[in-house]
GUTI-821621 format. One record per atom (N, C-alpha, C): residue number from 1; residue in one letter; atom name; x, y, z. Coordinates in steps of 0.001 Angstrom, whole numbers, m for minus. Example, Ala and Ser with C-alpha at 12.3 -4.5 7.8 and 13.67 -1.06 7.14 Angstrom:
PT   nr  rest  atom       c1       c2       c3
PT    1     a     N    13190    m5690     7800
PT    1     a    CA    12300    m4500     7800
PT    1     a     C    13200    m3300     7800
PT    2     s     N    12850    m2250     7080
PT    2     s    CA    13670    m1060     7140
PT    2     s     C    12900       30     7870
END
This chain:
PT   nr  rest  atom       c1       c2       c3
PT    1     g     N   118596    76343    90434
PT    1     g    CA   118814    76264    91853
PT    1     g     C   118796    77622    92507
PT    2     f     N   119240    77657    93741
PT    2     f    CA   119270    78884    94532
PT    2     f     C   120509    79666    94174
PT    3     r     N   120333    80967    94020
PT    3     r    CA   121476    81863    93828
PT    3     r     C   121269    83048    94735
PT    4     h     N   122351    83623    95151
PT    4     h    CA   122292    84822    95969
PT    4     h     C   122704    85971    95075
PT    5     a     N   121810    86932    94860
PT    5     a    CA   122097    88063    93980
PT    5     a     C   123139    88963    94619
PT    6     d     N   123891    89671    93785
PT    6     d    CA   124956    90535    94274
PT    6     d     C   124476    91881    94782
PT    7     a     N   123300    92314    94362
PT    7     a    CA   122848    93656    94728
PT    7     a     C   121467    93599    95360
PT    8     a     N   121178    94601    96165
PT    8     a    CA   119882    94644    96846
PT    8     a     C   118770    95128    95928
PT    9     e     N   119104    95764    94821
PT    9     e    CA   118048    96270    93956
PT    9     e     C   117317    95130    93262
PT   10     d     N   116177    95446    92738
PT   10     d    CA   115336    94454    92081
PT   10     d     C   115985    94040    90771
PT   11     v     N   116406    92799    90690
PT   11     v    CA   117051    92275    89504
PT   11     v     C   116026    91442    88752
PT   12     p     N   115872    91675    87445
PT   12     p    CA   114874    90888    86724
PT   12     p     C   115229    89406    86748
PT   13     p     N   114230    88540    86759
PT   13     p    CA   114507    87111    86790
PT   13     p     C   115159    86650    85485
PT   14     v     N   116025    85643    85592
PT   14     v    CA   116611    85060    84401
PT   14     v     C   115621    84072    83816
PT   15     e     N   115842    83649    82590
PT   15     e    CA   114906    82752    81918
PT   15     e     C   114675    81495    82748
PT   16     g     N   113429    81114    82902
PT   16     g    CA   113072    79918    83662
PT   16     g     C   112955    80160    85155
PT   17     e     N   113217    81368    85583
PT   17     e    CA   113189    81680    87009
PT   17     e     C   111918    82457    87329
PT   18     r     N   111144    81951    88288
PT   18     r    CA   109948    82680    88707
PT   18     r     C   110362    83867    89560
PT   19     r     N   109520    84864    89600
PT   19     r    CA   109804    86053    90402
PT   19     r     C   109421    85741    91849
PT   20     f     N   110402    85423    92658
PT   20     f    CA   110168    85085    94054
PT   20     f     C   110301    86305    94928
PT   21     l     N   109512    86329    95965
PT   21     l    CA   109709    87346    96980
PT   21     l     C   110969    86974    97755
PT   22     g     N   111554    87962    98395
PT   22     g    CA   112816    87740    99101
PT   22     g     C   113979    88372    98359
PT   23     r     N   113671    88969    97213
PT   23     r    CA   114736    89533    96375
PT   23     r     C   115439    90706    97047
PT   24     s     N   114764    91432    97957
PT   24     s    CA   115419    92556    98637
PT   24     s     C   116528    92080    99569
PT   25     a     N   116528    90793    99909
PT   25     a    CA   117604    90201   100704
PT   25     a     C   118623    89513    99794
PT   26     g     N   118467    89721    98484
PT   26     g    CA   119418    89148    97529
PT   26     g     C   119128    87705    97172
PT   27     i     N   117936    87224    97462
PT   27     i    CA   117592    85825    97214
PT   27     i     C   116981    85681    95829
PT   28     r     N   117514    84764    95043
PT   28     r    CA   116973    84437    93724
PT   28     r     C   116854    82912    93678
PT   29     a     N   115746    82419    93199
PT   29     a    CA   115518    80972    93211
PT   29     a     C   114679    80560    92017
PT   30     t     N   114775    79296    91654
PT   30     t    CA   113940    78759    90575
PT   30     t     C   112756    77979    91119
PT   31     g     N   112664    77853    92434
PT   31     g    CA   111531    77150    93017
PT   31     g     C   111550    77250    94530
PT   32     s     N   110408    76979    95134
PT   32     s    CA   110318    77093    96592
PT   32     s     C   111187    76048    97291
PT   33     a     N   111447    74918    96635
PT   33     a    CA   112335    73914    97233
PT   33     a     C   113738    74489    97421
PT   34     d     N   114179    75328    96471
PT   34     d    CA   115490    75979    96585
PT   34     d     C   115522    76937    97771
PT   35     v     N   114447    77700    97925
PT   35     v    CA   114372    78652    99036
PT   35     v     C   114387    77887   100353
PT   36     l     N   113587    76844   100441
PT   36     l    CA   113523    76049   101665
PT   36     l     C   114892    75475   102026
PT   37     a     N   115596    74942   101041
PT   37     a    CA   116933    74383   101284
PT   37     a     C   117895    75463   101768
PT   38     a     N   117824    76635   101158
PT   38     a    CA   118710    77737   101553
PT   38     a     C   118410    78189   102980
PT   39     l     N   117131    78254   103337
PT   39     l    CA   116774    78666   104689
PT   39     l     C   117231    77641   105715
PT   40     k     N   117103    76368   105393
PT   40     k    CA   117551    75316   106317
PT   40     k     C   119062    75337   106502
PT   41     k     N   119785    75682   105432
PT   41     k    CA   121251    75784   105494
PT   41     k     C   121661    77045   106265
PT   42     g     N   120817    78064   106184
PT   42     g    CA   121137    79362   106777
PT   42     g     C   121569    80318   105679
PT   43     l     N   120892    81451   105605
PT   43     l    CA   121242    82444   104592
PT   43     l     C   122598    83052   104895
PT   44     p     N   123289    83484   103857
PT   44     p    CA   124529    84226   104114
PT   44     p     C   124206    85474   104927
PT   45     q     N   125099    85867   105796
PT   45     q    CA   124872    87043   106631
PT   45     q     C   124667    88279   105760
PT   46     s     N   125205    88267   104548
PT   46     s    CA   125046    89403   103636
PT   46     s     C   123576    89628   103269
PT   47     s     N   122728    88602   103399
PT   47     s    CA   121288    88777   103157
PT   47     s     C   120707    89805   104121
PT   48     f     N   121131    89734   105366
PT   48     f    CA   120684    90691   106373
PT   48     f     C   121118    92096   105978
PT   49     e     N   122373    92236   105567
PT   49     e    CA   122918    93544   105176
PT   49     e     C   122168    94110   103976
PT   50     k     N   121921    93274   102989
PT   50     k    CA   121206    93731   101792
PT   50     k     C   119792    94178   102139
PT   51     l     N   119141    93431   103011
PT   51     l    CA   117766    93765   103371
PT   51     l     C   117697    95087   104128
PT   52     h     N   118580    95286   105098
PT   52     h    CA   118484    96544   105863
PT   52     h     C   118777    97737   104965
PT   53     k     N   119644    97570   103981
PT   53     k    CA   119910    98657   103029
PT   53     k     C   118726    98857   102081
PT   54     a     N   118134    97760   101624
PT   54     a    CA   116997    97857   100696
PT   54     a     C   115820    98577   101350
PT   55     i     N   115550    98249   102610
PT   55     i    CA   114419    98858   103307
PT   55     i     C   114752   100268   103777
PT   56     g     N   116046   100555   103902
PT   56     g    CA   116455   101865   104398
PT   56     g     C   116437   101918   105920
PT   57     l     N   116828   100817   106534
PT   57     l    CA   116863   100714   107994
PT   57     l     C   118303   100641   108478
PT   58     t     N   118487   100907   109753
PT   58     t    CA   119781   100636   110363
PT   58     t     C   119837    99135   110668
PT   59     s     N   121023    98634   110917
PT   59     s    CA   121164    97228   111318
PT   59     s     C   120369    96958   112592
PT   60     l     N   120392    97919   113509
PT   60     l    CA   119672    97757   114774
PT   60     l     C   118173    97637   114550
PT   61     e     N   117604    98471   113661
PT   61     e    CA   116159    98417   113400
PT   61     e     C   115750    97071   112814
PT   62     l     N   116519    96581   111841
PT   62     l    CA   116183    95280   111253
PT   62     l     C   116438    94151   112242
PT   63     a     N   117507    94243   113005
PT   63     a    CA   117805    93203   113998
PT   63     a     C   116662    93092   115011
PT   64     r     N   116131    94234   115414
PT   64     r    CA   115016    94239   116364
PT   64     r     C   113798    93553   115746
PT   65     a     N   113487    93891   114495
PT   65     a    CA   112322    93285   113834
PT   65     a     C   112526    91790   113598
PT   66     a     N   113757    91378   113323
PT   66     a    CA   114053    89959   113077
PT   66     a     C   114364    89205   114367
PT   67     r     N   114314    89920   115481
PT   67     r    CA   114607    89342   116797
PT   67     r     C   115986    88675   116837
PT   68     i     N   116989    89434   116373
PT   68     i    CA   118383    88998   116432
PT   68     i     C   119134    90068   117219
PT   69     s     N   119791    89670   118299
PT   69     s    CA   120523    90656   119094
PT   69     s     C   121744    91136   118307
PT   70     l     N   122209    92331   118627
PT   70     l    CA   123388    92869   117942
PT   70     l     C   124621    92015   118204
PT   71     r     N   124692    91468   119403
PT   71     r    CA   125818    90582   119738
PT   71     r     C   125798    89331   118847
PT   72     t     N   124615    88759   118687
PT   72     t    CA   124460    87585   117818
PT   72     t     C   124760    87959   116374
PT   73     l     N   124283    89100   115943
PT   73     l    CA   124531    89564   114581
PT   73     l     C   126029    89706   114327
PT   74     h     N   126761    90212   115308
PT   74     h    CA   128214    90341   115191
PT   74     h     C   128868    88960   115027
PT   75     r     N   128397    87981   115809
PT   75     r    CA   128932    86610   115679
PT   75     r     C   128619    86041   114291
PT   76     r     N   127416    86346   113765
PT   76     r    CA   127042    85841   112438
PT   76     r     C   127924    86455   111357
PT   77     k     N   128313    87717   111544
PT   77     k    CA   129220    88348   110572
PT   77     k     C   130532    87584   110514
PT   78     q     N   131020    87161   111671
PT   78     q    CA   132268    86406   111725
PT   78     q     C   132096    85008   111145
PT   79     g     N   130939    84381   111422
PT   79     g    CA   130694    83019   110943
PT   79     g     C   130201    82958   109507
PT   80     g     N   129625    84048   109030
PT   80     g    CA   129204    84120   107636
PT   80     g     C   127776    83697   107336
PT   81     r     N   127098    83016   108269
PT   81     r    CA   125737    82541   108002
PT   81     r     C   124823    82792   109188
PT   82     l     N   123547    83029   108839
PT   82     l    CA   122514    83104   109863
PT   82     l     C   122054    81688   110185
PT   83     l     N   121518    81481   111362
PT   83     l    CA   120913    80198   111697
PT   83     l     C   119608    80054   110904
PT   84     p     N   119110    78831   110723
PT   84     p    CA   117859    78644   109974
PT   84     p     C   116693    79480   110503
PT   85     e     N   116535    79550   111843
PT   85     e    CA   115427    80330   112410
PT   85     e     C   115587    81816   112090
PT   86     e     N   116808    82309   112185
PT   86     e    CA   117083    83714   111863
PT   86     e     C   116878    83962   110373
PT   87     s     N   117312    83011   109568
PT   87     s    CA   117161    83117   108117
PT   87     s     C   115702    83217   107729
PT   88     e     N   114878    82390   108368
PT   88     e    CA   113458    82411   108053
PT   88     e     C   112823    83748   108410
PT   89     r     N   113193    84307   109562
PT   89     r    CA   112631    85609   109953
PT   89     r     C   113080    86718   108993
PT   90     v     N   114348    86712   108610
PT   90     v    CA   114859    87710   107657
PT   90     v     C   114153    87535   106312
PT   91     f     N   113998    86297   105884
PT   91     f    CA   113322    86019   104617
PT   91     f     C   111870    86495   104643
PT   92     r     N   111161    86241   105739
PT   92     r    CA   109755    86658   105828
PT   92     r     C   109624    88177   105778
PT   93     i     N   110520    88885   106450
PT   93     i    CA   110485    90351   106385
PT   93     i     C   110776    90807   104962
PT   94     a     N   111754    90171   104316
PT   94     a    CA   112072    90510   102918
PT   94     a     C   110862    90272   102018
PT   95     c     N   110163    89172   102230
PT   95     c    CA   108976    88863   101419
PT   95     c     C   107893    89931   101574
PT   96     v     N   107642    90349   102813
PT   96     v    CA   106626    91369   103053
PT   96     v     C   107059    92689   102417
PT   97     f     N   108323    93038   102568
PT   97     f    CA   108802    94284   101961
PT   97     f     C   108706    94221   100438
PT   98     d     N   109104    93100    99855
PT   98     d    CA   109028    92952    98388
PT   98     d     C   107583    93039    97905
PT   99     r     N   106676    92482    98672
PT   99     r    CA   105253    92586    98306
PT   99     r     C   104804    94039    98362
PT  100     a     N   105285    94775    99370
PT  100     a    CA   104958    96203    99473
PT  100     a     C   105504    96964    98258
PT  101     v     N   106708    96626    97818
PT  101     v    CA   107281    97260    96621
PT  101     v     C   106373    97003    95423
PT  102     d     N   105929    95762    95270
PT  102     d    CA   105065    95402    94145
PT  102     d     C   103705    96100    94223
PT  103     v     N   103092    96081    95391
PT  103     v    CA   101741    96628    95560
PT  103     v     C   101744    98152    95469
PT  104     l     N   102748    98775    96085
PT  104     l    CA   102773   100236    96168
PT  104     l     C   103478   100889    94983
PT  105     g     N   104078   100076    94132
PT  105     g    CA   104637   100602    92888
PT  105     g     C   106066   101105    92940
PT  106     g     N   106816   100759    93961
PT  106     g    CA   108213   101165    93960
PT  106     g     C   108880   101097    95313
PT  107     l     N   110189   101148    95266
PT  107     l    CA   111020   101038    96458
PT  107     l     C   110784   102188    97431
PT  108     d     N   110764   103418    96933
PT  108     d    CA   110587   104575    97813
PT  108     d     C   109237   104548    98523
PT  109     a     N   108180   104217    97784
PT  109     a    CA   106843   104143    98382
PT  109     a     C   106798   103053    99445
PT  110     a     N   107420   101912    99170
PT  110     a    CA   107422   100807   100139
PT  110     a     C   108224   101174   101383
PT  111     r     N   109371   101826   101200
PT  111     r    CA   110180   102256   102356
PT  111     r     C   109377   103185   103258
PT  112     k     N   108709   104149   102649
PT  112     k    CA   107916   105109   103422
PT  112     k     C   106765   104394   104139
PT  113     w     N   106060   103531   103408
PT  113     w    CA   104920   102808   103967
PT  113     w     C   105349   101934   105146
PT  114     f     N   106497   101281   105023
PT  114     f    CA   106987   100358   106053
PT  114     f     C   107241   101061   107381
PT  115     k     N   107493   102371   107322
PT  115     k    CA   107833   103134   108531
PT  115     k     C   106710   104072   108971
PT  116     t     N   105546   103982   108308
PT  116     t    CA   104426   104871   108613
PT  116     t     C   103410   104161   109508
PT  117     p     N   103049   104772   110651
PT  117     p    CA   102006   104167   111499
PT  117     p     C   100686   104073   110724
PT  118     l     N   100026   102929   110838
PT  118     l    CA    98775   102689   110120
PT  118     l     C    97644   102411   111105
PT  119     r     N    96498   102989   110840
PT  119     r    CA    95324   102746   111671
PT  119     r     C    94991   101248   111677
PT  120     a     N    95133   100597   110532
PT  120     a    CA    94815    99163   110421
PT  120     a     C    95734    98290   111278
PT  121     l     N    96870    98863   111710
PT  121     l    CA    97809    98128   112565
PT  121     l     C    97863    98765   113960
PT  122     a     N    96736    99269   114404
PT  122     a    CA    96607    99861   115743
PT  122     a     C    97606   100999   115966
PT  123     g     N    97861   101769   114900
PT  123     g    CA    98757   102911   115016
PT  123     g     C   100232   102564   115000
PT  124     k     N   100556   101317   114740
PT  124     k    CA   101955   100877   114663
PT  124     k     C   102392   100869   113201
PT  125     t     N   103703   100818   112981
PT  125     t    CA   104224   100730   111619
PT  125     t     C   104247    99266   111178
PT  126     p     N   104217    99010   109870
PT  126     p    CA   104378    97627   109404
PT  126     p     C   105661    96995   109940
PT  127     l     N   106737    97764   110010
PT  127     l    CA   107992    97236   110545
PT  127     l     C   107824    96737   111977
PT  128     e     N   107103    97501   112800
PT  128     e    CA   106894    97098   114192
PT  128     e     C   106102    95797   114280
PT  129     y     N   105261    95543   113305
PT  129     y    CA   104455    94320   113299
PT  129     y     C   105235    93109   112787
PT  130     c     N   106389    93332   112213
PT  130     c    CA   107139    92240   111580
PT  130     c     C   107951    91387   112544
PT  131     d     N   107908    91680   113837
PT  131     d    CA   108734    90905   114761
PT  131     d     C   108102    89573   115173
PT  132     m     N   106839    89359   114808
PT  132     m    CA   106169    88090   115117
PT  132     m     C   105402    87621   113887
PT  133     e     N   105251    86328   113757
PT  133     e    CA   104559    85749   112595
PT  133     e     C   103149    86294   112429
PT  134     i     N   102407    86394   113525
PT  134     i    CA   101032    86889   113443
PT  134     i     C   101010    88336   112945
PT  135     g     N   101995    89121   113347
PT  135     g    CA   102104    90496   112869
PT  135     g     C   102432    90556   111386
PT  136     l     N   103347    89694   110948
PT  136     l    CA   103674    89614   109522
PT  136     l     C   102432    89279   108698
PT  137     r     N   101644    88357   109200
PT  137     r    CA   100417    87986   108480
PT  137     r     C    99442    89153   108409
PT  138     e     N    99374    89926   109468
PT  138     e    CA    98480    91088   109481
PT  138     e     C    98965    92136   108472
PT  139     v     N   100270    92345   108403
PT  139     v    CA   100830    93283   107425
PT  139     v     C   100526    92788   106003
PT  140     e     N   100667    91488   105771
PT  140     e    CA   100323    90920   104462
PT  140     e     C    98846    91144   104140
PT  141     f     N    97992    91002   105138
PT  141     f    CA    96555    91231   104938
PT  141     f     C    96295    92682   104540
PT  142     v     N    96931    93619   105251
PT  142     v    CA    96773    95041   104933
PT  142     v     C    97246    95317   103508
PT  143     l     N    98367    94718   103112
PT  143     l    CA    98849    94879   101734
PT  143     l     C    97849    94308   100733
PT  144     g     N    97272    93172   101061
PT  144     g    CA    96259    92566   100187
PT  144     g     C    95053    93472   100019
PT  145     q     N    94619    94087   101119
PT  145     q    CA    93489    95022   101058
PT  145     q     C    93847    96260   100224
PT  146     t     N    95069    96727   100374
PT  146     t    CA    95546    97883    99598
PT  146     t     C    95567    97540    98115
PT  147     e     N    96046    96344    97802
PT  147     e    CA    96090    95899    96406
PT  147     e     C    94680    95762    95832
PT  148     l     N    93772    95229    96620
PT  148     l    CA    92384    95066    96187
PT  148     l     C    91746    96424    95893
PT  149     r     N    91946    97389    96791
PT  149     r    CA    91395    98738    96565
PT  149     r     C    91997    99379    95318
PT  150     a     N    93291    99178    95096
PT  150     a    CA    93940    99745    93906
PT  150     a     C    93366    99108    92643
PT  151     d     N    93137    97798    92667
PT  151     d    CA    92541    97112    91509
PT  151     d     C    91124    97613    91254
PT  152     q     N    90358    97783    92321
PT  152     q    CA    88983    98281    92173
PT  152     q     C    88978    99701    91603
PT  153     a     N    89895   100537    92052
PT  153     a    CA    89974   101910    91541
PT  153     a     C    90341   101907    90057
PT  154     r     N    91271   101019    89667
PT  154     r    CA    91650   100893    88249
PT  154     r     C    90459   100461    87408
PT  155     e     N    89710    99487    87909
PT  155     e    CA    88524    99012    87182
PT  155     e     C    87478   100117    87060
PT  156     m     N    87310   100902    88115
PT  156     m    CA    86345   102002    88098
PT  156     m     C    86759   103056    87066
PT  157     r     N    88046   103403    87041
PT  157     r    CA    88526   104380    86051
PT  157     r     C    88320   103858    84642
PT  158     h     N    88593   102569    84433
PT  158     h    CA    88404   101968    83116
PT  158     h     C    86929   102039    82707
PT  159     a     N    86050   101686    83636
PT  159     a    CA    84608   101728    83343
PT  159     a     C    84164   103154    83026
PT  160     q     N    84682   104130    83761
PT  160     q    CA    84336   105531    83494
PT  160     q     C    84836   105966    82120
PT  161     n     N    86037   105534    81751
PT  161     n    CA    86589   105877    80437
PT  161     n     C    85763   105256    79316
PT  162     v     N    85359   104004    79503
PT  162     v    CA    84535   103328    78500
PT  162     v     C    83197   104045    78367
PT  163     t     N    82588   104359    79514
PT  163     t    CA    81295   105053    79513
PT  163     t     C    81426   106424    78861
PT  164     a     N    82471   107153    79206
PT  164     a    CA    82685   108482    78621
PT  164     a     C    82896   108364    77118
PT  165     g     N    83656   107366    76701
PT  165     g    CA    83888   107151    75265
PT  165     g     C    82606   106818    74532
PT  166     f     N    81761   106019    75166
PT  166     f    CA    80469   105652    74574
PT  166     f     C    79582   106885    74450
PT  167     g     N    79583   107739    75495
PT  167     g    CA    78785   108960    75467
PT  167     g     C    79231   109909    74370
PT  168     i     N    80541   110021    74183
PT  168     i    CA    81084   110890    73134
PT  168     i     C    80665   110368    71764
PT  169     a     N    80708   109052    71579
PT  169     a    CA    80309   108463    70292
PT  169     a     C    78841   108745    69994
PT  170     i     N    77977   108664    71001
PT  170     i    CA    76550   108946    70810
PT  170     i     C    76352   110417    70454
PT  171     l     N    77052   111298    71153
PT  171     l    CA    76950   112735    70862
PT  171     l     C    77381   113044    69421
PT  172     r     N    78462   112408    68993
PT  172     r    CA    78927   112616    67620
PT  172     r     C    77882   112176    66616
PT  173     q     N    77292   111032    66898
PT  173     q    CA    76236   110526    65998
PT  173     q     C    75076   111491    65940
PT  174     l     N    74692   112000    67093
PT  174     l    CA    73536   112906    67148
PT  174     l     C    73829   114238    66457
PT  175     t     N    75040   114737    66611
PT  175     t    CA    75362   116051    66050
PT  175     t     C    75827   115969    64613
PT  176     h     N    76404   114860    64213
PT  176     h    CA    76924   114741    62843
PT  176     h     C    76115   113743    62017
PT  177     g     N    75227   113088    62631
PT  177     g    CA    74565   111991    61984
PT  177     g     C    73352   112279    61275
END
């Protein structure tokens, strides 16, 4: 079922648990049905706190991106839970950030990337694009393109290494053969 992790850091999945995005908000689940149920119930307000710390943002910066006023956020702290709509927005931002961690190879790289203006986002930061669904999708697309380029570069390096190794073997044969 759904569990809420105690820490914002990346916790390895337990046996039988798929690696779900949303972990930077402390979300751990064994299936998307668990995530959906948790979002409909409303995430614990601590999910918001964990996410803003994981990304390295102030509460105000994350609240702005999640379209939650500070006054509302204060009420949620007292009540303990976000509303389903707020939960979904926080979860989507967490998912995009977690994908950035995976694609860029670490928390520090993802934090920096999230706050860096990108030409592909019309000079805006990924964080600035996260306040609307269409912006989140565009950030996901940019991450996908980044991942694709990284995979292509890895394949190119591998091909060069294989070719270089083959050339060395031929040279050895010619000189020692």
